[in-house]
MITORVO-350694 format. One record per residue (C-alpha): residue in three letters; z, x, y; residue number from 1. Coordinates in Angstrom, 3 decimals, decimal comma, padded with zeros to 6 digits, always signed. Each point is the difference from the previous one (the first is absolute). Layout:
<recs>
Ala | Z | X | Y | NUM;
...
</recs>
This chain:
<recs>
Met | +204,973 | +061,495 | +042,294 | 1;
Ala | -002,845 | +001,029 | -002,241 | 2;
Asp | +000,513 | +003,721 | +000,521 | 3;
Ala | +003,225 | +001,955 | -000,354 | 4;
Thr | -000,738 | +002,098 | +003,080 | 5;
Tyr | +001,129 | -002,721 | +002,435 | 6;
Gly | +003,086 | -002,146 | +000,117 | 7;
Leu | +002,392 | +002,839 | -000,805 | 8;
Trp | +002,644 | -001,158 | +002,478 | 9;
Pro | +002,900 | +001,949 | -001,549 | 10;
Leu | -002,059 | +003,155 | +000,496 | 11;
Val | -000,565 | -000,970 | +003,658 | 12;
Val | +003,751 | -000,350 | +000,548 | 13;
Leu | +000,869 | +003,156 | -001,952 | 14;
Asn | -002,529 | +002,235 | +001,772 | 15;
Thr | +000,866 | -001,383 | +003,428 | 16;
Leu | +003,726 | +000,576 | -000,511 | 17;
Leu | -000,601 | +003,441 | -001,473 | 18;
Phe | -002,064 | +001,150 | +002,981 | 19;
Ile | +002,360 | -001,547 | +002,575 | 20;
Val | +003,059 | +001,629 | -001,579 | 21;
Phe | -001,842 | +003,312 | -000,209 | 22;
Ala | -000,927 | -000,198 | +003,701 | 23;
Ala | +003,514 | -001,096 | +000,976 | 24;
Ser | +001,454 | +003,012 | -001,799 | 25;
Phe | -001,800 | +002,275 | +002,490 | 26;
Phe | -000,198 | -002,215 | +003,069 | 27;
His | +003,363 | -001,461 | +000,958 | 28;
Pro | -000,615 | -002,713 | +002,618 | 29;
Lys | +002,616 | -000,054 | +002,746 | 30;
Thr | -001,491 | -001,633 | +003,080 | 31;
Gln | -001,807 | -003,299 | +000,325 | 32;
Arg | -003,281 | +001,876 | +000,352 | 33;
Asp | +000,673 | +001,864 | -003,268 | 34;
Trp | +000,707 | -003,268 | -001,806 | 35;
Arg | -003,191 | -001,498 | +001,437 | 36;
Ala | -002,018 | +002,953 | -001,299 | 37;
Met | +001,642 | -000,307 | -003,402 | 38;
Gly | -000,777 | -003,714 | -000,021 | 39;
Ala | -003,658 | +000,651 | +000,822 | 40;
Tyr | -000,187 | +002,556 | -002,804 | 41;
Ser | +001,635 | -002,464 | -002,394 | 42;
Ala | -002,429 | -002,759 | +000,998 | 43;
Phe | -002,904 | +002,372 | -000,579 | 44;
Leu | +001,320 | +000,783 | -003,491 | 45;
Val | +000,412 | -003,687 | -000,842 | 46;
Ala | -003,579 | -000,682 | +001,090 | 47;
Leu | -001,320 | +003,065 | -001,829 | 48;
Phe | +001,630 | -000,728 | -003,339 | 49;
Thr | -000,710 | -003,722 | +000,236 | 50;
Glu | -003,668 | +000,847 | +000,475 | 51;
Met | +000,077 | +002,504 | -002,877 | 52;
Tyr | +001,979 | -001,899 | -002,631 | 53;
Gly | +000,503 | -003,551 | +001,248 | 54;
Ile | -003,194 | -001,578 | +001,261 | 55;
Pro | -002,661 | +001,448 | +002,282 | 56;
Leu | +000,069 | -001,552 | +003,461 | 57;
Thr | -003,733 | -000,709 | +000,034 | 58;
Asp | +000,259 | -001,885 | -003,292 | 59;
Tyr | +002,949 | -001,957 | +001,320 | 60;
Leu | -001,632 | -000,946 | +003,301 | 61;
Leu | -003,547 | -000,585 | -001,218 | 62;
Gly | +000,644 | -001,125 | -003,579 | 63;
Ser | +000,404 | -003,707 | +000,677 | 64;
Trp | -002,982 | -000,036 | +002,379 | 65;
Leu | -002,406 | +002,131 | -002,047 | 66;
Gly | +001,311 | -000,875 | -003,463 | 67;
Pro | -002,226 | -003,039 | -000,691 | 68;
Arg | -003,115 | +001,789 | +001,319 | 69;
Phe | +000,523 | +003,234 | -001,926 | 70;
Pro | +001,250 | -000,539 | -003,554 | 71;
Leu | +000,416 | +003,747 | -000,537 | 72;
Leu | +002,745 | +000,095 | +002,641 | 73;
Lys | +003,050 | +000,226 | -002,227 | 74;
Asp | +003,411 | +001,626 | +000,146 | 75;
Thr | -001,288 | +003,136 | -001,670 | 76;
His | -000,856 | +003,433 | +001,306 | 77;
Ala | -003,742 | -000,634 | -000,325 | 78;
Gly | +000,444 | -003,368 | +001,728 | 79;
Gly | +001,417 | +001,778 | +003,026 | 80;
His | -003,341 | +001,611 | +000,812 | 81;
Leu | -001,211 | -002,840 | +002,208 | 82;
Trp | -003,226 | +001,632 | +001,204 | 83;
Asn | -001,231 | +000,211 | -003,581 | 84;
Asp | +000,447 | -003,739 | -000,447 | 85;
Val | -001,563 | -000,834 | +003,354 | 86;
Thr | -003,088 | +002,156 | -000,591 | 87;
Gly | -000,302 | -000,758 | -003,720 | 88;
Trp | +000,593 | +003,540 | -001,265 | 89;
Ser | +000,513 | -000,360 | -003,731 | 90;
Gly | +000,695 | +003,601 | -001,014 | 91;
Asp | +003,165 | +002,015 | +000,139 | 92;
Pro | +001,622 | -000,700 | +003,377 | 93;
His | +000,913 | +003,669 | +000,412 | 94;
Leu | -003,673 | +001,003 | -000,149 | 95;
Ser | -001,263 | -002,597 | +002,470 | 96;
Pro | -001,693 | +001,147 | +003,212 | 97;
Phe | +003,018 | -001,167 | +002,017 | 98;
His | +002,415 | +002,057 | -002,057 | 99;
Leu | -002,258 | +003,045 | +000,103 | 100;
Ala | -000,302 | -000,341 | +003,784 | 101;
Ser | +003,787 | -000,118 | +000,233 | 102;
Tyr | +000,200 | +003,201 | -002,062 | 103;
Val | -002,335 | +001,664 | +002,497 | 104;
Ala | +002,062 | -001,309 | +002,951 | 105;
Ile | +003,241 | +001,280 | -001,535 | 106;
Gly | -001,579 | +003,386 | -000,743 | 107;
Thr | -001,307 | +000,208 | +003,563 | 108;
Gly | +003,494 | -000,703 | +001,289 | 109;
Phe | +001,477 | +002,732 | -002,172 | 110;
Trp | -002,673 | +002,401 | +001,203 | 111;
Ser | +000,278 | -000,886 | +003,699 | 112;
Ser | +003,808 | +000,176 | +000,228 | 113;
Pro | +000,269 | +003,773 | -000,467 | 114;
Ala | -003,094 | +000,488 | +002,144 | 115;
Ala | +001,776 | -001,691 | +002,934 | 116;
Thr | +003,242 | +001,958 | -000,412 | 117;
Pro | -000,926 | +002,945 | +002,290 | 118;
Cys | -000,406 | -002,427 | +002,915 | 119;
Ala | +003,364 | -001,645 | -000,560 | 120;
Pro | +002,573 | +001,034 | +002,585 | 121;
Ser | +002,886 | +002,099 | -001,212 | 122;
Arg | +003,090 | +001,477 | +001,579 | 123;
Glu | -000,897 | +003,547 | -000,941 | 124;
Arg | -003,463 | +000,171 | +001,503 | 125;
Arg | -001,801 | -001,996 | +002,614 | 126;
Ser | -003,274 | +001,694 | +000,608 | 127;
Pro | -002,825 | -001,826 | +001,773 | 128;
Glu | -002,678 | +001,661 | -002,103 | 129;
Cys | +001,014 | -001,926 | -003,108 | 130;
Cys | -000,866 | -003,308 | +001,618 | 131;
Arg | -003,621 | -001,061 | -000,132 | 132;
Ser | -000,076 | -002,200 | +003,077 | 133;
Thr | +001,113 | +000,344 | +003,579 | 134;
Pro | +003,000 | -002,129 | +000,955 | 135;
Pro | -000,705 | -002,933 | +002,354 | 136;
Gln | +002,094 | +001,606 | +002,766 | 137;
Ala | -002,335 | +002,994 | +000,201 | 138;
Lys | -003,067 | -002,216 | +000,186 | 139;
Ser | +001,320 | -002,199 | +002,809 | 140;
Gly | +001,537 | +002,795 | +002,035 | 141;
Thr | +003,578 | -001,276 | -000,247 | 142;
Thr | +002,851 | +001,885 | -001,588 | 143;
Ala | +003,542 | -001,179 | -000,680 | 144;
Gly | -000,070 | -002,901 | +002,400 | 145;
Thr | -001,453 | +001,916 | +002,941 | 146;
Glu | -003,501 | -000,615 | +001,247 | 147;
Thr | -002,379 | +002,649 | +001,134 | 148;
Ser | -003,080 | -000,692 | +002,018 | 149;
Leu | -003,323 | +000,582 | -001,678 | 150;
Arg | -002,295 | +001,445 | +002,678 | 151;
</recs>
């Protein structure tokens, strides 16, 4: 590896075990369903930390296919920005149009999440005025499995 930011497999193992033990200290699986949920969480952590410290999945899957065509595709952080290599962007990968568009998309998501919160159902309040659209049952004339005639 040309860059010290990838290939840190002991860090992958350490972080994965640390997070699994931390979760297991609060969530004590008892049933088969609990163990399945804990296994899914553990698999997510393995994938997350492998992507962060081991090798990015896109580099792993596309590296042998795109490697001869794009010499900049290396096992470095800058080499992981595939769109820059494909389009020929030669500047800082974090200032490319693709990265800037992703910043805007992330900011839009942060902005829209609290904006949608008043319409989310809650146990305390269920008022129809907080919803912006009419439910499909009211439009079709059916409610709770019973049909009414529209005359």
